C-alpha positions as CSV (number, residue, x, y, z in Angstrom):
1,X,90.0,15.5,-68.4
2,X,89.0,12.1,-69.7
3,X,92.0,12.1,-72.1
4,X,94.4,12.6,-69.2
5,X,92.8,9.8,-67.3
6,X,93.1,7.4,-70.2
7,X,96.7,8.4,-70.7
8,X,97.4,7.6,-67.1
9,X,95.7,4.3,-67.4
10,X,97.8,3.5,-70.5
11,X,101.2,4.6,-69.2
12,X,100.6,3.6,-65.6
13,X,98.3,0.5,-65.6
14,X,97.4,-1.2,-62.4
15,X,97.5,-4.7,-63.8
16,X,100.8,-6.6,-63.6
17,X,100.1,-8.2,-67.0
18,X,99.6,-4.7,-68.6
19,X,102.8,-3.5,-67.0
20,X,104.7,-6.4,-68.5
21,X,103.1,-5.7,-71.9
22,X,104.3,-2.1,-71.7
23,X,107.8,-3.2,-70.6
24,X,108.0,-5.3,-73.8
25,X,106.1,-3.1,-76.1
26,X,107.8,0.3,-75.5
27,X,111.4,-0.9,-76.2
28,X,110.1,-2.8,-79.2
29,X,108.3,0.2,-80.6
30,X,111.3,2.4,-79.9
31,X,113.5,-0.1,-81.9
32,X,111.1,0.0,-84.8
33,X,111.1,3.8,-84.9
34,X,114.9,3.8,-84.9
35,X,115.0,1.3,-87.7
36,X,112.5,3.3,-89.7
37,X,114.4,6.6,-89.2
38,X,117.9,5.4,-89.6
39,X,117.6,2.4,-91.9
40,X,114.3,2.3,-93.7
41,X,114.5,5.9,-94.9
42,X,118.1,5.6,-95.9
43,X,117.5,2.3,-97.7
44,X,114.5,3.8,-99.5
45,X,116.5,6.8,-100.5
46,X,119.3,4.8,-101.9
47,X,117.0,2.4,-103.8
48,X,115.0,5.3,-105.3
49,X,118.2,7.1,-106.4
50,X,119.5,4.0,-108.2
51,X,116.2,3.4,-109.9
52,X,116.1,7.0,-111.1
53,X,119.7,6.7,-112.4
54,X,118.8,3.5,-114.2
55,X,115.9,5.2,-115.9
56,X,117.8,8.2,-117.0
57,X,120.6,6.0,-118.3
58,X,118.0,4.3,-120.6
59,X,116.7,7.7,-121.7
60,X,120.2,8.8,-122.4
61,X,120.7,5.8,-124.7
62,X,117.5,6.7,-126.6
63,X,118.5,10.3,-127.1
64,X,122.0,9.2,-128.3
65,X,120.4,6.9,-130.9
66,X,118.1,9.7,-132.1
67,X,121.1,12.1,-132.4
68,X,123.1,9.5,-134.3
69,X,120.3,8.3,-136.6
70,X,119.4,11.8,-137.9
71,X,117.0,11.3,-140.8
72,X,117.6,7.5,-141.0
73,X,114.3,5.8,-142.0
74,X,115.0,2.9,-139.6
75,X,114.8,5.1,-136.5
76,X,111.1,4.3,-135.8
77,X,112.0,0.6,-135.8
78,X,115.0,1.2,-133.4
79,X,112.8,3.2,-131.1
80,X,110.1,0.4,-131.1
81,X,112.8,-2.2,-130.3
82,X,114.2,-0.1,-127.4
83,X,110.7,0.6,-126.1
84,X,110.0,-3.2,-125.8
85,X,113.4,-4.1,-124.3
86,X,113.7,-1.1,-122.0
87,X,110.1,-1.3,-120.7
88,X,109.5,2.3,-121.7
89,X,106.9,3.9,-123.8
90,X,108.9,5.9,-126.5
91,X,107.4,8.3,-129.0
92,X,109.5,10.7,-131.1
93,X,108.1,13.8,-132.9
94,X,110.8,15.1,-135.2
95,X,110.7,18.8,-136.0
96,X,108.2,19.5,-133.1
97,X,109.1,22.2,-130.6
98,X,107.1,22.8,-127.5
99,X,106.6,25.7,-125.0
100,X,107.2,24.4,-121.5
101,X,105.6,25.6,-118.4
102,X,106.3,24.8,-114.8
103,X,106.0,21.2,-113.6
104,X,104.3,20.5,-110.3
105,X,107.0,19.7,-107.8
106,X,106.9,16.0,-106.9
107,X,105.9,15.0,-103.4
108,X,107.5,11.7,-102.9
109,X,111.2,10.6,-102.5
110,X,111.4,8.4,-105.6
111,X,109.8,11.2,-107.8
112,X,112.2,13.8,-106.5
113,X,115.1,11.6,-107.3
114,X,113.7,10.9,-110.8
115,X,113.2,14.6,-111.4
116,X,116.8,15.3,-110.3
117,X,118.2,12.7,-112.6
118,X,116.2,14.0,-115.6
119,X,117.4,17.5,-114.9
120,X,121.0,16.2,-115.1
121,X,120.3,15.2,-118.8
122,X,120.4,18.9,-119.7
123,X,117.2,19.0,-121.8
124,X,114.1,21.1,-121.2
125,X,111.4,18.8,-120.0
126,X,107.9,18.5,-118.6
127,X,107.1,15.8,-116.0
128,X,103.6,14.8,-115.1
129,X,101.6,11.9,-113.8
130,X,100.6,9.4,-116.5
131,X,98.2,6.5,-116.7
132,X,98.2,3.7,-114.1
133,X,100.4,5.7,-111.8
134,X,103.3,6.0,-114.3
135,X,105.1,9.2,-115.3
136,X,105.1,11.0,-118.6
137,X,108.4,12.8,-119.5
138,X,108.6,15.1,-122.5
139,X,112.1,16.1,-123.5
140,X,112.9,18.9,-126.0
141,X,115.7,17.6,-128.2
142,X,117.5,19.6,-130.9
143,X,115.7,17.8,-133.6
144,X,112.3,17.3,-132.0
145,X,110.2,16.3,-129.0
146,X,110.8,13.0,-127.2
147,X,107.8,11.6,-125.2
148,X,108.8,8.8,-122.7
149,X,106.3,7.0,-120.6
150,X,107.8,5.4,-117.5
151,X,105.7,2.6,-115.9
152,X,105.4,2.7,-112.2
153,X,107.3,-0.5,-111.8
154,X,110.5,1.2,-113.2
155,X,110.8,3.8,-110.5
156,X,109.0,2.1,-107.7
157,X,110.0,-1.2,-106.0
158,X,108.1,-3.4,-103.7
159,X,111.2,-4.8,-102.0
160,X,111.2,-2.0,-99.5
161,X,107.6,-2.7,-98.5
162,X,108.4,-6.4,-98.3
163,X,111.2,-5.4,-95.9
164,X,108.8,-3.2,-93.9
165,X,106.3,-6.0,-93.7
166,X,108.9,-8.5,-92.6
167,X,110.1,-6.1,-89.9
168,X,106.6,-5.6,-88.6
169,X,105.8,-9.3,-88.8
170,X,108.9,-10.4,-87.0
171,X,108.2,-7.8,-84.3
172,X,104.6,-9.1,-83.8
173,X,105.9,-12.6,-83.6
174,X,108.5,-11.7,-81.0
175,X,105.9,-9.7,-79.0
176,X,103.5,-12.7,-79.1
177,X,106.2,-15.1,-77.9
178,X,107.1,-12.7,-75.1
179,X,103.4,-12.2,-74.3
180,X,102.8,-15.9,-73.9
181,X,105.9,-16.2,-71.7
182,X,104.7,-13.3,-69.5
183,X,101.2,-14.7,-69.4
184,X,102.5,-18.0,-67.9
185,X,104.5,-16.1,-65.3
186,X,101.5,-14.0,-64.3
187,X,99.2,-17.0,-64.2
188,X,101.0,-18.4,-61.2
189,X,100.5,-15.1,-59.4
190,X,96.8,-15.0,-60.3
191,X,96.5,-18.6,-58.9
192,X,98.0,-17.4,-55.6
193,X,95.7,-14.4,-55.6
194,X,92.6,-16.5,-56.2
195,X,93.7,-19.0,-53.5
196,X,94.3,-16.2,-51.0
197,X,91.0,-14.5,-51.8
198,X,89.0,-17.7,-51.4
199,X,90.8,-18.6,-48.2
200,X,89.8,-15.2,-46.9
201,X,86.2,-16.1,-47.6
202,X,86.6,-19.5,-45.8
203,X,86.8,-21.5,-49.0
204,X,89.8,-23.9,-49.1
205,X,90.9,-24.8,-52.6
206,X,93.9,-27.0,-53.6
207,X,96.9,-24.8,-54.3
208,X,100.4,-25.8,-55.6
209,X,103.1,-23.2,-55.9
210,X,104.4,-22.7,-59.4
211,X,106.1,-20.1,-61.6
212,X,109.3,-18.2,-60.9
213,X,111.4,-18.8,-57.7
214,X,110.0,-15.7,-56.0
215,X,106.4,-16.6,-56.8
216,X,107.0,-20.2,-55.5
217,X,108.5,-18.7,-52.3
218,X,105.4,-16.5,-51.9
219,X,103.2,-19.6,-52.5
220,X,105.0,-21.7,-49.9
221,X,104.7,-18.8,-47.4
222,X,101.0,-18.6,-48.1
223,X,100.6,-22.4,-47.4
224,X,102.5,-22.0,-44.2
225,X,100.3,-19.1,-43.2
226,X,97.2,-21.0,-44.0
227,X,98.3,-23.9,-41.9
228,X,99.1,-21.6,-38.9
229,X,95.7,-19.9,-39.2
230,X,93.9,-23.2,-39.4
231,X,95.7,-24.4,-36.3
232,X,94.9,-21.2,-34.5
233,X,91.2,-21.4,-35.4
234,X,91.0,-25.0,-34.3
235,X,92.7,-24.2,-31.0
236,X,90.5,-21.2,-30.4
237,X,87.4,-23.2,-31.1
238,X,88.5,-25.9,-28.6
239,X,89.3,-23.3,-26.0
240,X,86.0,-21.5,-26.4
241,X,84.1,-24.8,-26.1
242,X,85.9,-25.3,-22.8
243,X,85.3,-21.7,-21.6
244,X,81.6,-22.0,-22.6
245,X,81.2,-25.1,-20.4
246,X,83.2,-23.6,-17.5
247,X,81.1,-20.3,-17.6
248,X,77.7,-21.8,-18.1
249,X,78.0,-24.2,-15.2
250,X,78.5,-21.6,-12.4
251,X,75.9,-19.3,-13.9
252,X,73.4,-22.2,-13.9
253,X,74.1,-22.9,-10.2
254,X,73.7,-19.2,-9.4
255,X,70.3,-19.1,-11.1
256,X,69.2,-22.3,-9.3
257,X,70.3,-20.9,-5.9
258,X,68.6,-17.6,-6.6
259,X,65.3,-19.4,-7.4
260,X,65.5,-21.3,-4.0
261,X,66.2,-18.1,-2.0
262,X,63.4,-16.0,-0.6
263,X,62.1,-13.7,-3.3
264,X,62.5,-10.0,-2.7
265,X,63.9,-7.0,-4.5
266,X,67.5,-8.0,-3.8
267,X,67.1,-11.5,-5.3
268,X,65.2,-10.0,-8.2
269,X,68.0,-7.6,-8.9
270,X,70.5,-10.4,-8.7
271,X,68.5,-12.5,-11.1
272,X,68.6,-9.7,-13.6
273,X,72.3,-9.3,-13.2
274,X,72.8,-13.0,-13.7
275,X,70.6,-13.0,-16.8
276,X,72.5,-10.0,-18.1
277,X,75.8,-11.7,-17.5
278,X,74.6,-14.9,-19.2
279,X,73.6,-12.8,-22.3
280,X,77.0,-11.2,-22.3
281,X,78.8,-14.5,-22.0
282,X,76.8,-16.1,-24.8
283,X,77.1,-13.1,-27.0
284,X,80.8,-12.9,-26.5
285,X,81.2,-16.6,-27.2
286,X,79.0,-16.3,-30.3
287,X,81.1,-13.4,-31.6
288,X,84.5,-15.0,-30.7
289,X,83.5,-18.3,-32.4
290,X,83.4,-16.3,-35.6
291,X,82.8,-18.1,-39.0
292,X,84.4,-21.0,-40.7
293,X,82.3,-23.8,-39.1
294,X,79.8,-23.8,-41.9
295,X,80.6,-25.2,-45.3
296,X,79.9,-22.7,-48.2
297,X,77.3,-23.7,-50.7
298,X,75.4,-22.2,-53.6
299,X,71.9,-20.8,-53.0
300,X,69.4,-18.2,-54.1
301,X,70.2,-15.0,-52.3
302,X,66.8,-13.5,-53.0
303,X,65.1,-16.5,-51.3
304,X,67.3,-16.1,-48.2
305,X,66.5,-12.3,-48.0
306,X,62.8,-13.1,-48.4
307,X,63.0,-15.6,-45.6
308,X,64.6,-12.9,-43.3
309,X,61.9,-10.4,-44.2
310,X,59.2,-12.9,-43.4
311,X,60.8,-13.6,-40.0
312,X,60.9,-9.8,-39.4
313,X,57.2,-9.5,-40.3
314,X,56.3,-12.3,-37.9
315,X,57.9,-10.1,-35.2
316,X,55.3,-7.4,-36.2
317,X,57.8,-5.3,-38.2
318,X,56.8,-3.3,-41.2
319,X,59.3,-4.5,-43.8
320,X,59.0,-4.2,-47.6
321,X,61.2,-6.3,-49.9
322,X,62.0,-5.5,-53.6
323,X,63.9,-7.8,-56.0
324,X,63.1,-8.3,-59.6
325,X,65.6,-11.0,-60.6
326,X,67.3,-14.2,-59.5
327,X,70.5,-13.7,-57.6
328,X,72.6,-16.9,-57.3
329,X,75.2,-16.7,-54.5
330,X,78.0,-18.9,-53.1
331,X,78.7,-18.7,-49.4
332,X,77.7,-19.7,-45.9
333,X,73.9,-19.5,-45.8
334,X,73.3,-19.5,-42.1
335,X,75.9,-16.9,-41.3
336,X,74.6,-14.5,-44.0
337,X,71.0,-15.0,-42.8
338,X,72.2,-14.1,-39.3
339,X,73.9,-11.0,-40.6
340,X,70.8,-9.8,-42.4
341,X,68.6,-10.5,-39.4
342,X,70.9,-8.4,-37.2
343,X,70.2,-5.4,-39.4
344,X,66.5,-6.1,-39.6
345,X,66.3,-6.6,-35.8
346,X,68.0,-3.2,-35.3
347,X,65.6,-1.6,-37.7
348,X,62.7,-3.2,-35.8
349,X,64.0,-1.8,-32.5
350,X,64.6,1.7,-33.6
351,X,62.4,2.4,-36.6
352,X,58.8,2.0,-37.6
353,X,59.3,1.0,-41.2
354,X,62.1,-0.6,-43.3
355,X,62.6,-1.2,-47.0
356,X,64.9,-3.9,-48.4
357,X,66.2,-4.0,-52.0
358,X,68.4,-6.6,-53.7
359,X,70.0,-5.7,-57.1
360,X,72.5,-7.7,-59.2
361,X,74.4,-5.5,-61.6
362,X,77.7,-5.3,-63.5
363,X,79.4,-4.1,-60.4
364,X,78.2,-7.0,-58.2
365,X,75.4,-7.7,-55.8
366,X,74.0,-4.8,-53.7
367,X,71.7,-5.4,-50.7
368,X,70.3,-2.2,-49.3
369,X,68.3,-1.8,-46.0
370,X,66.7,1.6,-45.3
371,X,64.7,2.5,-42.2
372,X,63.0,5.7,-40.9
373,X,64.5,5.6,-37.4
374,X,66.8,8.1,-35.7
375,X,69.8,6.9,-37.7
376,X,73.5,7.1,-36.5
377,X,75.5,10.2,-36.4
378,X,78.2,10.3,-39.2
379,X,81.0,10.6,-36.7
380,X,80.0,7.4,-34.9
381,X,79.2,5.1,-37.9
382,X,82.6,3.5,-37.8
383,X,82.6,3.0,-34.0
384,X,79.4,0.9,-34.1
385,X,81.3,-1.9,-35.8
386,X,83.5,-2.2,-32.7
387,X,82.7,-5.1,-30.4
388,X,80.4,-4.2,-27.5
389,X,80.2,-0.6,-28.6
390,X,76.7,0.9,-28.0
391,X,75.4,4.4,-28.6
392,X,74.2,6.3,-25.6
393,X,71.5,8.4,-27.2
394,X,69.3,7.0,-29.9
395,X,70.4,3.4,-29.6
396,X,71.2,2.7,-26.0
397,X,71.3,-0.3,-23.6
398,X,67.6,0.1,-22.6
399,X,66.6,-1.2,-25.9
400,X,68.5,-4.5,-25.5
401,X,71.4,-5.9,-27.4
402,X,75.0,-6.4,-26.5
403,X,76.7,-4.2,-29.1
404,X,77.7,-7.2,-31.2
405,X,75.1,-7.2,-34.0
406,X,76.9,-4.9,-36.5
407,X,80.3,-6.3,-35.5
408,X,79.2,-9.8,-36.4
409,X,77.4,-8.5,-39.5
410,X,80.6,-6.8,-40.9
411,X,82.6,-9.9,-40.0
412,X,80.3,-12.1,-42.1
413,X,80.2,-9.6,-45.0
414,X,83.9,-9.2,-45.1
415,X,84.4,-13.0,-45.0
416,X,82.2,-13.3,-48.1
417,X,84.4,-10.8,-50.0
418,X,82.0,-8.0,-49.6
419,X,81.8,-4.5,-48.1
420,X,79.3,-2.8,-45.7
421,X,78.8,0.9,-45.3
422,X,76.4,3.1,-43.3
423,X,74.9,6.3,-44.7
424,X,71.8,8.5,-44.5
425,X,68.6,6.8,-45.7
426,X,66.0,8.5,-48.0
427,X,63.5,7.5,-45.4
428,X,65.2,9.7,-42.9
429,X,66.9,7.1,-40.9
430,X,69.9,4.7,-41.5
431,X,70.9,3.0,-44.7
432,X,72.9,-0.2,-44.6
433,X,74.5,-1.1,-47.9
434,X,76.2,-4.4,-48.5
435,X,78.1,-4.9,-51.7
436,X,79.4,-8.3,-52.9
């Protein structure tokens, strides 16, 4: 099962750089295989055959000299001379006849060619491995036994290996050049991705389109999009400021007039309606204003969470906080504090006890808030993130709140590049898990 997953990751990688590497590497390897099969093997076969023929040609000269010399006393001198000039070890035993067994069949191409060439000489022989990787050949001549030692350098050449190393080296060099070229092309895409990711978190970084024409076009489109979004946010903020003033003023007049009217049950009901309307307007404006007004900064996240827990405790909430390490964080401190307080406030409304844990691991930063309240049904956990959505059973309007807490919290978490999910808590209530 794991092997199949690794193979899928190798042949179908998710990274664009890894895909580029495969696009270069696979044809290059295929070319190397073709060269090895159709050229290297053929070249090696031809070279081995010619070396074997060269050796047997020298041995044939030695046997011819022995046959011509007969009982000449200078034969040992001639054999010694040929041994030195032919780079062969030659020993002749006149009048000696041997009983030959079966030689072990050679396992390599050059030895098979050498054996075939010796068989063509027409003499009974024994072939076996000698010292230092050489070969001992014993030929039975008519007048005696001829022992020939063939050094390894006579039937084996390093030029083929040099060619193989040159082929591999040139392939590595070409692959490295192509890799550097592809890396430069991918770098521009990575810059665009980083700029888009930071812009999504409200961090504006300088960005200049670079790379291929298509990447530059995508970069210019991103800059235009960023400008349009910036103008939209500015116009929306200005509009909301105006709406805030226009709505607050009549509400204030209504509250003043109600305070001057005779106090009875009707005016009391109207006051409650006006207060409720004011809370709705302020909550809506607070939600619609969104994030982006606060500049991001670096701070200690564990200190911020501890501050939120202390605020919850001052409100008579039973909250326990666990964090055994420092967690540096870069973001908008006030917004994140508000998001955490929304979760803790909900836990204080609907539960008796809450536990908060902060962990920094290889996968990122995980903030978990558990409570022992009634929880949220699994089928409604996604709905509670919708603006002004309130549950009608365990978490209803009688407890207060405008249905914006979790909406604002998710908005803040997503703007910081994180994720938020709801699940069942080990305490029996709701678990809110934020992952950055």
